[in-house]
VOPAGU-2260 file (C-alpha; in pm, 1 decimal, decimal comma):
REM VOPAGU-2260
SITE   aa  ch    i         X         Y         Z
SITE  UNK   A    0   14945,1   18346,7   22061,2
SITE  UNK   A    1   14651,3   18249,1   21837,7
SITE  UNK   A    2   14874,2   18282,1   21531,3
SITE  UNK   A    3   15153,1   18076,6   21687,3
SITE  UNK   A    4   14895,7   17818,1   21789,4
SITE  UNK   A    5   14770,2   17800,6   21430,8
SITE  UNK   A    6   15123,7   17705,3   21327,6
SITE  UNK   A    7   15119,8   17416,1   21571,2
SITE  UNK   A    8   15429,1   17528,5   21762,3
SITE  UNK   A    9   15279,3   17571,5   22109,8
SITE  UNK   A   10   15289,1   17288,5   22364,2
SITE  UNK   A   11   15397,3   17198,5   22718,4
SITE  UNK   A   12   15764,8   17219,3   22618,7
SITE  UNK   A   13   15747,5   17588,7   22525,3
SITE  UNK   A   14   15877,0   17846,8   22775,0
SITE  UNK   A   15   15745,1   18193,7   22694,3
SITE  UNK   A   16   15981,3   18460,2   22830,7
SITE  UNK   A   17   15882,4   18809,0   22954,3
SITE  UNK   A   18   15518,5   18801,2   22833,1
SITE  UNK   A   19   15462,1   19173,8   22885,5
SITE  UNK   A   20   15200,6   19222,1   22612,2
SITE  UNK   A   21   14951,5   18943,2   22672,4
SITE  UNK   A   22   14577,6   18960,3   22621,8
SITE  UNK   A   23   14325,1   18744,0   22804,7
SITE  UNK   A   24   14291,5   18546,3   22480,2
SITE  UNK   A   25   14667,7   18486,7   22478,1
SITE  UNK   A   26   14655,2   18354,9   22832,6
SITE  UNK   A   27   14369,0   18121,1   22740,5
SITE  UNK   A   28   14577,5   17973,5   22458,0
SITE  UNK   A   29   14880,3   17937,6   22686,3
SITE  UNK   A   30   14670,0   17756,8   22945,6
SITE  UNK   A   31   14518,9   17525,3   22685,0
SITE  UNK   A   32   14860,6   17434,9   22545,0
SITE  UNK   A   33   15011,5   17399,2   22896,1
SITE  UNK   A   34   15290,5   17643,5   22814,2
SITE  UNK   A   35   15533,2   17757,4   23082,9
SITE  UNK   A   36   15634,2   18116,7   23159,7
SITE  UNK   A   37   15960,0   18281,0   23268,0
SITE  UNK   A   38   15886,5   18607,2   23448,8
SITE  UNK   A   39   16186,0   18847,0   23447,5
SITE  UNK   A   40   16067,1   19157,6   23633,2
SITE  UNK   A   41   16398,0   19339,8   23685,0
SITE  UNK   A   42   16495,4   19310,3   23319,0
SITE  UNK   A   43   16148,1   19430,1   23218,4
SITE  UNK   A   44   16182,2   19730,3   23448,9
SITE  UNK   A   45   16529,4   19822,9   23330,9
SITE  UNK   A   46   16437,2   19801,7   22962,9
SITE  UNK   A   47   16098,8   19966,7   23025,4
SITE  UNK   A   48   15937,9   19690,6   22822,4
SITE  UNK   A   49   15627,8   19646,3   23035,6
SITE  UNK   A   50   15486,9   19437,2   23318,3
SITE  UNK   A   51   15369,6   19081,9   23274,2
SITE  UNK   A   52   15015,1   19000,3   23396,2
SITE  UNK   A   53   15150,2   18731,1   23624,6
SITE  UNK   A   54   14860,8   18726,6   23869,0
SITE  UNK   A   55   14615,6   18662,5   23583,6
SITE  UNK   A   56   14823,5   18370,9   23459,5
SITE  UNK   A   57   14854,1   18225,1   23807,4
SITE  UNK   A   58   14477,5   18246,8   23856,3
SITE  UNK   A   59   14435,8   18048,3   23535,5
SITE  UNK   A   60   14674,6   17780,0   23658,4
SITE  UNK   A   61   14958,2   17864,2   23417,1
SITE  UNK   A   62   15303,6   17766,0   23546,5
SITE  UNK   A   63   15507,6   18081,8   23602,1
SITE  UNK   A   64   15876,0   18057,1   23690,5
SITE  UNK   A   65   16126,0   18333,5   23765,4
SITE  UNK   A   66   16430,1   18439,6   23564,3
SITE  UNK   A   67   16700,2   18705,8   23572,8
SITE  UNK   A   68   16741,5   18745,3   23193,6
SITE  UNK   A   69   17115,1   18747,9   23272,5
SITE  UNK   A   70   17337,5   19042,5   23372,3
SITE  UNK   A   71   17299,9   19179,2   23017,1
SITE  UNK   A   72   16969,8   19345,2   23105,7
SITE  UNK   A   73   16970,9   19302,7   23481,4
SITE  UNK   A   74   17327,2   19372,7   23600,3
SITE  UNK   A   75   17283,6   19080,3   23839,2
SITE  UNK   A   76   17201,3   18713,0   23841,7
SITE  UNK   A   77   17058,7   18710,7   24193,4
SITE  UNK   A   78   16738,5   18512,8   24230,5
SITE  UNK   A   79   16690,8   18672,7   24570,3
SITE  UNK   A   80   16656,2   19013,0   24401,9
SITE  UNK   A   81   16414,5   18862,3   24151,2
SITE  UNK   A   82   16197,8   18701,8   24419,2
SITE  UNK   A   83   16160,2   19022,5   24617,4
SITE  UNK   A   84   16092,3   19232,7   24308,1
SITE  UNK   A   85   15832,1   18989,0   24176,3
SITE  UNK   A   86   15658,3   18972,9   24513,1
SITE  UNK   A   87   15628,6   19346,5   24574,3
SITE  UNK   A   88   15570,1   19445,3   24210,3
SITE  UNK   A   89   15240,9   19264,8   24171,0
SITE  UNK   A   90   15116,8   19363,2   24515,2
SITE  UNK   A   91   15170,3   19727,9   24423,0
SITE  UNK   A   92   15034,3   19697,4   24070,2
SITE  UNK   A   93   14712,2   19541,2   24193,8
SITE  UNK   A   94   14683,6   19738,3   24520,1
SITE  UNK   A   95   14653,7   19408,5   24702,9
SITE  UNK   A   96   14912,2   19309,6   24966,5
SITE  UNK   A   97   14779,2   18953,5   24980,9
SITE  UNK   A   98   14885,4   18868,9   24624,5
SITE  UNK   A   99   15208,4   18679,8   24555,1
SITE  UNK   A  100   15267,2   18548,7   24909,5
SITE  UNK   A  101   15623,9   18456,0   24994,9
SITE  UNK   A  102   15557,1   18081,6   24980,9
SITE  UNK   A  103   15420,6   18111,3   24627,9
SITE  UNK   A  104   15711,6   18325,0   24508,3
SITE  UNK   A  105   15962,6   18083,9   24660,3
SITE  UNK   A  106   15786,6   17805,2   24471,9
SITE  UNK   A  107   15812,1   18003,4   24147,9
SITE  UNK   A  108   16188,7   18023,0   24200,1
SITE  UNK   A  109   16226,2   17652,2   24276,1
SITE  UNK   A  110   15974,1   17384,3   24181,3
SITE  UNK   A  111   15800,4   17596,7   23917,0
SITE  UNK   A  112   16137,3   17666,5   23757,6
SITE  UNK   A  113   16192,4   17291,8   23742,5
SITE  UNK   A  114   15844,9   17243,6   23592,3
SITE  UNK   A  115   15917,0   17507,5   23327,6
SITE  UNK   A  116   16217,0   17302,3   23216,7
SITE  UNK   A  117   16031,6   16970,5   23250,9
SITE  UNK   A  118   16277,6   16874,0   23525,7
SITE  UNK   A  119   16031,4   16855,7   23815,6
SITE  UNK   A  120   16102,8   16483,6   23863,8
SITE  UNK   A  121   16473,9   16555,2   23906,2
SITE  UNK   A  122   16514,1   16889,0   24086,3
SITE  UNK   A  123   16316,2   17179,2   24231,1
SITE  UNK   A  124   16229,4   17034,3   24570,5
SITE  UNK   A  125   16391,0   16826,5   24843,0
SITE  UNK   A  126   16252,4   16477,6   24792,2
SITE  UNK   A  127   16380,7   16122,2   24793,6
SITE  UNK   A  128   16491,9   16022,8   24445,7
SITE  UNK   A  129   16568,8   16375,7   24328,0
SITE  UNK   A  130   16914,0   16521,8   24278,8
SITE  UNK   A  131   17071,9   16683,0   24582,5
SITE  UNK   A  132   17054,8   17045,6   24464,8
SITE  UNK   A  133   17065,4   17251,3   24783,3
SITE  UNK   A  134   17167,6   17585,4   24926,2
SITE  UNK   A  135   17240,3   17654,8   25291,9
SITE  UNK   A  136   17187,0   18009,3   25413,6
SITE  UNK   A  137   17346,4   18170,3   25717,6
SITE  UNK   A  138   17054,2   18323,7   25909,1
SITE  UNK   A  139   17272,2   18444,4   26195,7
SITE  UNK   A  140   17301,7   18798,8   26062,5
SITE  UNK   A  141   17154,4   19128,3   26187,5
SITE  UNK   A  142   16932,2   19182,0   25882,7
SITE  UNK   A  143   16788,2   18832,6   25925,9
SITE  UNK   A  144   16724,5   18858,3   26297,3
SITE  UNK   A  145   16479,1   18778,8   26448,2
SITE  UNK   A  146   16347,2   18493,2   26237,7
SITE  UNK   A  147   15969,7   18467,9   26222,2
SITE  UNK   A  148   15880,5   18309,9   25887,5
SITE  UNK   A  149   16142,0   18126,2   25682,4
SITE  UNK   A  150   15978,5   18176,7   25342,3
SITE  UNK   A  151   15920,9   18545,9   25408,7
SITE  UNK   A  152   16283,3   18586,1   25515,1
SITE  UNK   A  153   16410,1   18418,8   25198,0
SITE  UNK   A  154   16194,1   18631,4   24969,1
SITE  UNK   A  155   16210,4   18971,5   25138,5
SITE  UNK   A  156   16523,4   18985,7   25352,4
SITE  UNK   A  157   16788,4   18736,4   25239,5
SITE  UNK   A  158   17059,1   18824,3   24987,9
SITE  UNK   A  159   17278,7   18616,4   24761,4
SITE  UNK   A  160   17570,8   18696,6   24990,9
SITE  UNK   A  161   17392,5   18510,3   25271,1
SITE  UNK   A  162   17433,6   18179,6   25087,3
SITE  UNK   A  163   17701,2   17983,7   25270,2
SITE  UNK   A  164   17689,2   17648,9   25090,1
SITE  UNK   A  165   17576,1   17533,9   24746,5
SITE  UNK   A  166   17544,2   17167,1   24652,2
SITE  UNK   A  167   17468,6   17067,3   24291,7
SITE  UNK   A  168   17374,7   16703,6   24233,1
SITE  UNK   A  169   17550,2   16611,3   24554,9
SITE  UNK   A  170   17870,4   16798,4   24469,9
SITE  UNK   A  171   17985,8   17084,7   24690,9
SITE  UNK   A  172   18051,7   17389,9   24472,7
SITE  UNK   A  173   18040,1   17658,9   24743,0
SITE  UNK   A  174   18163,2   17596,8   25094,6
SITE  UNK   A  175   18193,7   17855,9   25370,9
SITE  UNK   A  176   18101,7   18118,7   25108,2
SITE  UNK   A  177   18402,8   18024,2   24894,0
SITE  UNK   A  178   18379,7   17869,9   24548,1
SITE  UNK   A  179   18531,5   17524,4   24535,8
SITE  UNK   A  180   18524,9   17481,7   24156,8
SITE  UNK   A  181   18640,7   17819,7   24027,6
SITE  UNK   A  182   18945,6   18044,1   24061,7
SITE  UNK   A  183   18765,7   18372,0   24125,3
SITE  UNK   A  184   19067,7   18600,9   24085,6
SITE  UNK   A  185   19170,5   18441,9   23755,0
SITE  UNK   A  186   18813,8   18455,5   23625,7
SITE  UNK   A  187   18782,4   18824,4   23714,6
SITE  UNK   A  188   19102,9   18900,2   23526,6
SITE  UNK   A  189   18972,3   18714,3   23222,3
SITE  UNK   A  190   18648,6   18913,0   23237,6
SITE  UNK   A  191   18837,6   19243,7   23254,7
SITE  UNK   A  192   19047,9   19147,4   22953,3
SITE  UNK   A  193   18736,6   19048,1   22759,9
SITE  UNK   A  194   18576,2   19383,2   22843,2
SITE  UNK   A  195   18881,0   19578,3   22725,3
SITE  UNK   A  196   18899,1   19371,9   22407,5
SITE  UNK   A  197   18532,7   19440,1   22328,5
SITE  UNK   A  198   18570,7   19813,2   22396,4
SITE  UNK   A  199   18877,0   19829,5   22172,3
SITE  UNK   A  200   18692,6   19653,2   21892,4
SITE  UNK   A  201   18397,5   19889,5   21934,0
SITE  UNK   A  202   18625,2   20192,8   21925,4
SITE  UNK   A  203   18796,9   20066,5   21611,3
SITE  UNK   A  204   18470,7   19992,0   21431,8
SITE  UNK   A  205   18338,5   20343,2   21503,1
SITE  UNK   A  206   18637,1   20516,4   21339,4
């Protein structure tokens, strides 16, 4: 980070992804330059690349958001999986069950994600003047019953399949758990064809 800082490329618009090999000096530079972080714990686990010192960064006031790193190194794009993994990972790593409370992790997935992209004045929270980006979750399910703490439920118990409605900038894109803007069957067929095409090309190139 000191070298990058000497080049003058670090500022509040930089999102540092993964961050699994940081020193305390690196974190100090990141704090000074008001950099943002994308923490991708499942991808880091799968690739065995390391564990980001998230709790240290949070203590220093660095903005840490959550990311999936895409299905390429995650096999999923579920932010619910990411929230739960991030929450329990750092509790276990630090032998401290009070770290990464559900409310904080939920914030990392929402408003801190907006801050990382410099969009906090547009999205990331439900406020007058911001875009209507909302999800509605069906809590009337056995694994979500009884309800005691909403944030804890969202982080530890809810799944992507529990999302019933998704609204993006006021437009309904998922209603009654069905996509309103995408032909799922057609898309799945296209994906299968793309997979077969890639495998054929790989087989040909290896001959």
